[in-house]
KETORVO-669963 format. One record per residue (C-alpha): residue number from 1; residue in one letter; x, y, z. Coordinates in steps of 0.2 Angstrom, whole numbers. Example, Ala and Ser with C-alpha at 12.3 -4.5 7.8 and 13.67 -1.06 7.14 Angstrom:
<recs>
num/residuo/c1/c2/c3
1/A/62/-22/39
2/S/68/-5/36
</recs>
This chain:
<recs>
num/residuo/c1/c2/c3
1/M/674/612/434
2/F/662/600/425
3/K/653/584/428
4/R/643/575/417
5/S/632/561/424
6/V/632/546/411
7/K/613/537/414
8/D/606/534/396
9/F/615/518/388
10/K/609/508/373
11/M/612/490/374
12/T/618/475/359
13/A/619/455/365
14/G/618/446/350
15/D/603/448/339
16/F/596/462/351
17/S/605/478/346
18/N/603/497/351
19/L/589/492/364
20/E/588/507/376
21/C/592/507/393
22/T/596/517/409
23/L/609/513/423
24/P/607/503/434
25/A/605/491/422
26/T/610/474/416
27/M/606/459/401
28/Y/595/451/409
29/S/585/466/415
30/V/585/477/401
31/L/580/460/390
32/I/564/460/404
33/D/560/474/404
34/K/558/477/385
35/N/549/459/385
36/Y/559/450/373
37/I/561/436/387
38/S/550/430/404
39/D/560/430/416
40/P/567/413/420
41/L/567/412/440
42/R/548/419/441
43/G/540/401/436
44/T/537/406/417
45/E/543/401/403
46/S/557/410/393
47/Q/553/415/375
48/R/568/409/368
49/S/580/394/378
50/R/593/397/388
51/D/607/390/380
52/S/604/400/363
53/M/602/416/375
54/P/618/429/373
55/T/636/425/383
56/C/640/443/379
57/C/635/461/378
58/V/639/479/373
59/F/632/496/384
60/S/636/512/374
61/A/634/530/377
62/D/634/545/364
63/V/639/559/373
64/D/641/579/368
65/L/657/588/376
66/A/656/606/375
67/E/674/615/372
68/A/676/619/388
69/E/674/601/395
70/T/691/595/383
71/T/701/609/384
72/A/700/608/402
73/K/717/599/411
74/N/710/585/416
75/V/697/574/407
76/Y/693/558/416
77/L/678/543/414
78/R/673/537/430
79/I/663/521/430
80/S/660/513/446
81/G/648/496/449
82/V/651/486/431
83/Y/644/470/437
84/A/656/459/423
85/R/672/456/415
86/A/673/471/403
87/E/684/482/390
88/I/682/500/394
89/V/683/509/376
90/F/684/527/373
91/N/682/534/359
92/G/688/519/349
93/R/706/516/363
94/S/702/501/374
95/Y/709/508/394
96/G/710/489/399
97/T/699/477/408
98/V/688/478/424
99/E/688/463/436
100/N/680/469/451
101/P/661/478/454
102/D/669/482/472
103/R/680/495/463
104/V/676/514/457
105/Y/687/515/441
106/M/696/531/434
107/Y/702/535/416
108/D/711/549/410
109/I/702/553/394
110/A/709/571/388
111/D/720/566/373
112/R/704/557/369
113/A/691/569/371
114/E/683/579/357
115/V/671/594/356
116/G/653/587/351
117/E/651/566/350
118/N/660/555/358
119/R/656/537/364
120/I/659/526/378
121/E/657/507/378
122/I/659/496/390
123/R/661/478/383
124/C/654/464/394
125/L/663/448/392
126/G/656/437/405
127/A/651/440/424
128/P/666/441/437
129/A/671/427/442
130/S/670/432/462
131/R/651/431/459
132/M/649/414/453
133/P/646/404/467
134/V/653/383/465
135/D/654/367/474
136/S/669/355/476
137/S/665/350/459
138/G/666/367/451
139/N/648/370/446
140/P/636/381/452
141/V/629/379/470
142/L/611/374/469
143/E/606/391/477
144/Y/612/401/463
145/A/610/386/449
146/D/595/396/439
147/A/600/412/444
148/P/605/423/429
149/D/619/430/436
150/L/628/414/431
151/H/631/424/412
152/D/621/441/418
153/M/631/457/416
154/G/630/476/417
155/I/632/491/426
156/I/625/492/443
157/G/634/509/446
158/D/638/525/439
159/C/645/533/423
160/S/651/549/423
161/I/665/561/414
162/I/672/574/424
163/S/683/590/418
164/S/691/602/428
165/R/706/613/424
166/G/713/607/441
167/A/712/594/456
168/V/695/584/456
169/I/689/578/473
170/N/686/559/470
171/D/681/558/488
172/L/681/563/505
173/R/686/552/522
174/I/679/560/539
175/T/682/557/555
176/Q/673/561/567
177/N/677/567/588
178/H/663/566/599
179/S/666/578/616
180/E/658/586/631
181/G/642/589/618
182/R/652/593/604
183/A/656/587/585
184/E/673/590/578
185/L/675/582/559
186/S/690/580/549
187/I/688/579/532
188/E/703/573/522
189/I/701/577/502
190/D/704/562/491
191/A/707/570/476
192/I/716/565/459
193/G/728/578/450
194/D/739/591/459
195/M/730/600/475
196/E/746/613/474
197/D/740/629/474
198/T/724/624/480
199/R/712/627/493
200/A/699/621/500
201/A/684/626/511
202/A/666/616/518
203/T/649/620/522
204/L/640/610/535
205/V/622/613/533
206/S/612/605/550
207/P/593/597/546
208/S/586/616/557
209/G/597/623/544
210/K/611/632/555
211/I/626/632/546
212/H/643/628/550
213/F/658/633/542
214/G/677/624/543
215/N/692/631/541
216/V/702/636/524
217/A/714/621/522
218/S/728/622/507
219/E/740/608/498
220/G/725/595/504
221/K/726/599/520
222/P/712/594/532
223/I/698/603/533
224/T/691/604/552
225/V/673/609/556
226/S/666/610/573
227/V/649/608/579
228/P/643/612/595
229/D/626/603/600
230/P/626/592/586
231/E/609/583/580
232/L/614/565/579
233/W/609/552/570
234/W/600/538/577
235/P/598/520/572
236/N/579/517/568
237/G/568/514/585
238/L/580/527/594
239/G/579/543/586
240/K/579/553/571
241/P/593/549/558
242/F/597/566/557
243/L/607/568/542
244/Y/620/587/540
245/K/622/593/521
246/L/642/594/520
247/S/650/605/503
248/V/666/605/498
249/T/673/617/486
250/L/691/615/477
251/Y/699/633/472
252/H/711/637/460
253/G/716/656/462
254/D/702/665/460
255/E/691/654/453
256/E/681/639/461
257/G/684/622/452
258/D/677/604/459
259/T/662/604/472
260/Y/657/588/482
261/E/642/586/494
262/R/637/574/501
263/L/625/568/516
264/V/633/567/534
265/G/629/561/550
266/L/637/566/565
267/R/636/552/576
268/S/649/541/586
269/I/652/521/584
270/E/661/510/596
271/L/664/492/599
272/T/666/484/616
273/K/669/468/624
274/S/666/464/642
275/D/675/452/653
276/A/664/435/645
277/G/670/442/630
278/V/654/449/625
279/Y/655/460/609
280/S/645/476/610
281/L/639/490/599
282/K/638/508/606
283/V/631/522/596
284/N/631/541/604
285/G/637/532/622
286/L/623/520/623
287/R/624/502/621
288/I/611/494/610
289/F/603/480/603
290/S/604/478/585
291/R/588/469/578
292/G/590/466/561
293/A/590/452/545
294/T/605/448/532
295/Y/602/458/515
296/V/603/448/500
297/K/608/461/485
298/E/596/460/473
299/N/606/458/458
300/A/611/442/464
301/I/595/434/462
302/I/584/445/452
303/P/593/458/437
304/H/581/473/442
305/V/591/484/452
306/T/585/500/456
307/R/584/513/469
308/A/565/511/469
309/G/564/492/472
310/T/579/494/484
311/E/569/508/494
312/S/554/497/495
313/L/563/484/503
314/I/573/496/516
315/K/556/502/521
316/K/551/483/523
317/A/564/482/534
318/T/561/499/544
319/A/541/494/548
320/A/546/478/554
321/N/554/490/566
322/M/574/484/562
323/N/588/493/565
324/T/603/482/556
325/L/607/474/541
326/R/620/463/538
327/L/630/464/520
328/F/638/447/519
329/G/649/435/505
330/D/640/441/488
331/S/630/456/495
332/S/647/465/503
333/C/646/475/485
334/V/633/487/484
335/P/626/504/475
336/D/630/517/483
337/F/612/521/485
338/F/612/507/497
339/Y/621/517/511
340/E/611/532/506
341/L/596/523/508
342/C/600/515/525
343/D/607/531/531
344/R/589/541/529
345/N/581/526/538
346/G/591/523/550
347/L/597/506/549
348/L/616/500/555
349/I/627/490/541
350/W/638/476/545
351/Q/649/476/531
352/N/659/461/526
353/I/675/464/519
354/P/678/448/507
355/V/697/442/505
356/S/697/425/494
357/Y/711/413/502
358/V/726/409/492
359/S/734/392/496
360/A/753/400/488
361/N/762/416/491
362/A/745/424/502
363/A/755/438/505
364/G/761/443/487
365/A/745/437/480
366/F/734/448/492
367/A/743/463/492
368/G/746/465/473
369/G/726/465/468
370/I/715/464/482
371/T/719/477/492
372/D/716/491/480
373/S/696/484/481
374/V/696/483/498
375/K/703/501/499
376/D/686/505/488
377/R/675/498/496
378/M/679/501/514
379/A/682/520/507
380/I/661/519/501
381/A/657/510/517
382/A/665/522/531
383/S/660/538/525
384/H/643/533/528
385/P/635/535/547
386/S/626/518/546
387/V/640/510/542
388/A/643/503/562
389/L/657/491/559
390/M/668/481/547
391/Y/674/463/548
392/L/683/451/537
393/S/679/435/529
394/I/687/424/521
395/C/683/415/508
396/A/687/397/499
397/T/679/384/490
398/E/671/368/498
399/D/687/356/491
400/D/701/368/499
401/D/708/356/511
402/L/718/371/520
403/L/699/376/526
404/S/699/361/538
405/S/715/367/545
406/E/711/381/558
407/G/731/387/560
408/S/733/389/540
409/V/718/399/540
410/A/721/409/556
411/E/740/411/550
412/F/731/421/533
413/R/719/431/541
414/E/734/438/550
415/V/745/440/533
416/C/728/450/527
417/M/726/461/542
418/R/746/466/542
419/I/744/471/527
420/L/725/478/528
421/D/731/488/544
422/P/734/504/536
423/V/723/504/524
424/I/708/501/537
425/S/718/517/547
426/T/718/528/530
427/N/701/521/526
428/A/688/518/537
429/C/696/526/553
430/G/683/527/565
431/I/673/511/560
432/P/675/496/572
433/F/684/483/562
434/V/682/462/567
435/S/698/451/561
436/N/688/436/564
437/P/670/436/563
438/E/668/421/574
439/E/675/432/587
440/L/657/440/586
441/E/646/426/594
442/A/633/439/601
443/C/634/447/584
444/D/629/432/572
445/E/613/427/567
446/K/614/410/573
447/R/614/414/591
448/I/593/418/588
449/N/591/400/585
450/A/599/395/603
451/D/589/380/607
452/T/579/378/590
453/A/581/372/573
454/P/589/384/564
455/D/587/390/547
456/I/570/379/544
457/P/565/386/526
458/T/547/392/522
459/M/537/393/509
460/P/531/409/499
461/G/515/416/498
462/D/499/407/488
463/R/502/423/475
464/T/520/419/472
465/I/515/400/474
466/A/503/401/458
467/S/514/411/449
468/I/531/398/450
469/F/517/383/448
470/G/506/386/435
471/G/491/389/451
472/D/484/373/445
473/D/494/360/454
474/T/488/359/473
475/N/499/341/474
476/I/515/347/487
477/L/526/330/479
478/S/519/333/461
479/P/536/335/448
480/A/532/354/446
481/A/530/356/463
482/M/548/345/469
483/L/558/355/454
484/H/554/372/462
485/L/558/368/484
486/G/575/366/483
487/P/586/355/491
488/H/578/338/497
489/K/584/341/516
490/D/576/357/518
491/F/559/352/512
492/T/562/338/524
493/A/565/350/538
494/M/553/359/536
495/L/540/345/536
496/S/547/338/550
497/S/547/356/560
498/L/527/355/555
499/Q/521/339/560
500/K/526/342/578
501/R/512/356/580
502/Y/499/355/566
503/R/490/343/557
504/F/497/337/540
505/P/494/354/528
506/Y/484/346/513
507/G/489/353/499
508/I/499/369/492
509/G/489/383/499
510/D/490/375/518
511/L/510/371/515
512/C/512/388/515
513/Y/502/398/526
514/V/507/383/539
515/S/528/382/534
516/G/527/402/538
517/L/521/402/554
518/T/529/390/561
519/A/546/396/555
520/A/539/415/562
521/K/533/409/578
522/D/552/400/582
523/I/561/415/576
524/A/548/427/586
525/E/551/417/605
526/S/571/414/600
527/V/573/433/596
528/K/563/438/613
529/R/571/425/623
530/V/588/434/617
531/R/584/449/620
532/V/579/447/639
533/T/597/440/641
534/H/605/458/636
535/M/622/454/645
536/G/625/438/635
537/C/619/443/618
538/T/619/461/610
539/S/609/455/593
540/A/599/445/583
541/V/598/446/564
542/L/590/435/555
543/R/597/424/541
544/Q/589/429/525
545/L/579/445/522
546/N/573/447/505
547/D/573/428/495
548/S/587/418/484
549/W/577/402/480
550/P/559/405/470
551/A/548/391/481
552/I/559/390/498
553/S/570/399/508
554/P/571/405/525
555/S/567/422/520
556/F/559/439/528
557/I/550/442/511
558/D/547/430/497
559/F/554/430/477
560/Y/541/443/475
561/G/545/455/488
562/H/527/450/498
563/E/526/449/517
564/K/530/432/524
565/A/522/428/541
566/V/538/433/552
567/C/536/451/540
568/Y/521/452/550
569/L/527/447/566
570/A/544/456/566
571/K/533/472/569
572/D/531/464/587
573/F/547/454/592
574/Y/559/469/587
575/A/546/480/592
576/P/558/493/605
577/V/548/489/618
578/T/540/472/618
579/V/535/456/631
580/Y/542/438/630
581/L/531/427/635
582/H/537/408/639
583/V/522/396/645
584/E/529/376/649
585/G/515/368/656
586/G/506/376/668
587/V/521/387/671
588/V/521/404/663
589/G/534/417/664
590/A/534/435/655
591/S/548/444/653
592/V/550/466/648
593/S/563/472/635
594/N/566/490/634
595/D/578/495/617
596/T/575/513/620
597/R/585/528/625
598/R/571/532/638
599/D/565/527/657
600/Y/548/515/652
601/K/534/514/664
602/G/518/504/660
603/K/507/489/664
604/L/509/471/659
605/T/492/460/663
606/L/491/443/660
607/S/473/434/656
608/V/466/416/654
609/Y/452/413/644
610/N/443/397/637
611/T/439/395/619
612/S/421/405/622
613/D/432/419/628
614/K/426/418/648
615/C/439/426/656
616/V/447/412/672
617/Y/462/422/679
618/E/468/437/678
619/S/485/447/682
620/S/494/462/682
621/R/510/469/686
622/D/519/488/687
623/V/534/488/673
624/E/549/501/676
625/L/561/499/666
626/G/579/509/663
627/P/584/512/645
628/A/594/497/633
629/S/586/486/648
630/A/576/469/650
631/E/568/460/665
632/G/557/444/669
633/I/542/454/678
634/I/530/437/680
635/L/534/419/685
636/E/517/409/691
637/D/512/393/691
638/L/494/391/686
639/S/495/371/685
640/D/479/373/697
641/E/470/384/685
642/I/472/377/670
643/K/471/358/676
644/E/462/347/664
645/H/459/360/652
646/S/475/365/646
647/D/468/358/629
648/S/456/371/629
649/L/461/387/638
650/Y/471/401/632
651/I/483/412/637
652/R/483/433/632
653/Y/496/447/636
654/E/496/463/634
655/L/508/480/639
656/Y/503/496/640
657/D/506/512/647
658/V/500/533/644
659/N/502/531/625
660/G/493/514/622
661/I/498/496/621
662/N/516/493/617
663/S/515/475/616
664/H/502/459/615
665/G/498/443/608
666/T/491/425/613
667/G/500/409/619
668/L/493/391/622
669/F/498/378/635
670/V/496/366/623
671/I/506/365/605
672/P/493/369/591
673/S/487/351/584
674/R/483/348/603
675/F/471/362/606
676/A/453/362/604
677/Y/450/375/592
678/L/432/376/590
679/P/423/378/574
680/S/422/399/572
681/I/412/408/564
682/I/423/424/559
683/D/413/439/553
684/A/424/452/542
685/D/419/466/535
686/I/426/477/520
687/E/424/496/519
688/K/431/511/511
689/E/434/526/520
690/G/440/541/508
691/D/454/531/498
692/S/457/518/513
693/F/453/502/513
694/I/445/495/532
695/L/444/478/536
696/K/434/472/552
697/M/435/456/559
698/T/428/445/574
699/S/425/428/578
700/D/411/421/589
701/T/423/407/597
702/Y/447/412/599
703/V/456/409/585
704/S/473/412/584
705/D/484/418/568
706/V/472/421/559
707/Y/481/421/540
708/I/472/436/527
709/G/472/434/508
710/F/467/440/493
711/D/463/428/480
712/G/470/436/462
713/V/467/452/469
714/S/481/464/472
715/A/481/467/491
716/V/487/464/504
717/A/482/467/525
718/E/492/479/533
719/K/491/466/551
720/N/489/449/548
721/Y/491/433/557
722/V/482/439/572
723/S/471/431/586
724/L/454/432/587
725/S/440/431/599
726/P/422/438/605
727/T/431/452/615
728/H/446/455/606
729/P/439/462/586
730/V/455/466/574
731/I/453/481/564
732/T/466/484/550
733/G/470/493/533
734/I/474/487/516
735/V/484/492/504
736/C/479/492/490
737/D/475/500/472
738/P/462/516/478
739/A/450/511/462
740/Q/449/494/469
741/D/431/489/471
742/V/424/485/487
743/E/416/471/484
744/E/429/463/472
745/L/438/464/488
746/K/427/454/499
747/E/424/443/485
748/A/442/441/483
749/L/446/438/503
750/I/453/422/511
751/I/453/421/529
752/I/465/404/535
753/S/467/398/551
754/P/475/385/561
755/F/458/372/564
756/D/456/376/543
757/I/474/365/542
758/G/469/346/536
759/R/453/352/531
</recs>
């Protein structure tokens, strides 16, 4: 048995020929990496005009095969994630055209494989049609108008040559049953080739090194493995995402054949529905609260799809205490390593299964082709412990009259489910499947924005804006700015939300700061409020994790991967234990959410201070909560204490236990634009301790939501948007090159507060 992974290719596109690249790669990523063009979405001019760019390309690889590989009974070319309409050619013979990046394609090349050099060619003819969103006129939607995926193409999956004298394992279907503290695994082998006279054996190695053996199965029958006292896989914040190493080997007579290895998480998944119609996910029998964001596949926006880049994004999500990522629309097809990274980091995945609406002969068209891609997508996703549920999404263009007819869509949905039911039972057994995502009211990201303006976009940070606008233009209404600010209604909505709370910002720098802060505050309050109503809602999933528009979007990080305000604030509002402080007039309410597996005991303190940091009121309560629960702890009327001074008093809260502070922050009794901030002297000092940099900050008066930035230096603060006062200094780390000079960091330090806006 031989498996030869093919990673190194050469790309030819137009007059660019034989450019070396390594998978995953697209036409744009190769040309950008080789400095033949600049990235058109990064605000720089391309060295060649877009109209002159090639619209097709060829990826080729020369592979040396040994005699044993070519004389095997079965020789297959396996390709996945071809992000193009592409013709597959091996040693001069065409094996057909691939159309869907969701699918895994296998080609029998035994009669063409030769000893020595063999050539693989993937002739990309254009981007897959399903990856080009259009409006009712057939034009690209504005969000994607400049995106390279409109004619970008390439391979974001894998390519390999598999040789075997017997059957080859294509995939494994694993079903788990958890009962009385034991886990029973049933492993079905999805094989290519004849399984007659073939035996299969499996071993399962625990994270602690204990080995579990499965029974020896013959002729394609399932293998069973029993695991007493399993080390369970838990979502981020609830425990360790323990992974077992599974190895399945085929034997043909006395000869060892194909071996398939993968990591497996032992966990149970259940979707329940209350009498009130609220859906809840249970992991290992525990009802969980999903905290996360909708993931936008990087290739849909930026054609640099690398494991390192995706890993960096996922680590940002886990650092912000997320436990869920939602795949939606174009992002439903992701590289295998995306699932692997979510497995390792304890992130649950809501897997979208998109199906294009067909107005005529729906059943025939659907059954005739789409089930193949749905089958592959389900099989790939269901094998990962991170995939918690799947849901069917009916897609159609905006001008489809039938979209406005709920009956027509419902009828088509029923047709889909009748066809999909056997596919689901075979390829996604054990994974909850929802036929209509609208039924997941408690699991829809719109719920977090109840009673607030939904999806308000924000500007990115100064560094990103400087790259997009050129760094010199500070006029937010300039042609250069308006060109990048997206749909006019989004920009207007953003300005409208700002003017209700802050003085009108002056220049783009102020706008970047205030827009991000305003949206983050709204989201933080919405999420915490939703978390308190545990029986009414079971999730808070942000509109967008990563960016899809350079200058304005409702995203968690900006276009360059830099953290926005919501990224920093999420560490608190997505924390496993957090406080929701609600101030209305002089009435203060405080609730605590405990989204852990353990009982929680702590103390909650509320204090009212004036701007000079003199305490005028204080109270504290003991907090005791059971696992996965929330409770209102304090409701107090402080009208008398703040009477005639509401614009100069603020409230501070702090929740702590034997392990330290769990959640803390400040709140105002009036909107920020009416608060009597005093001119403050902020003392900031940067020190180097070994290879680390530490920033220490204090203020002679109270100042909230202080932004910490660096001008012209690649450095970021680990904490940001912090509140300062004489009695509450802030110490945070600085992430930057260890060789960075301390004095340069001090010179580059930027500090912005609400007091500075409009001045």
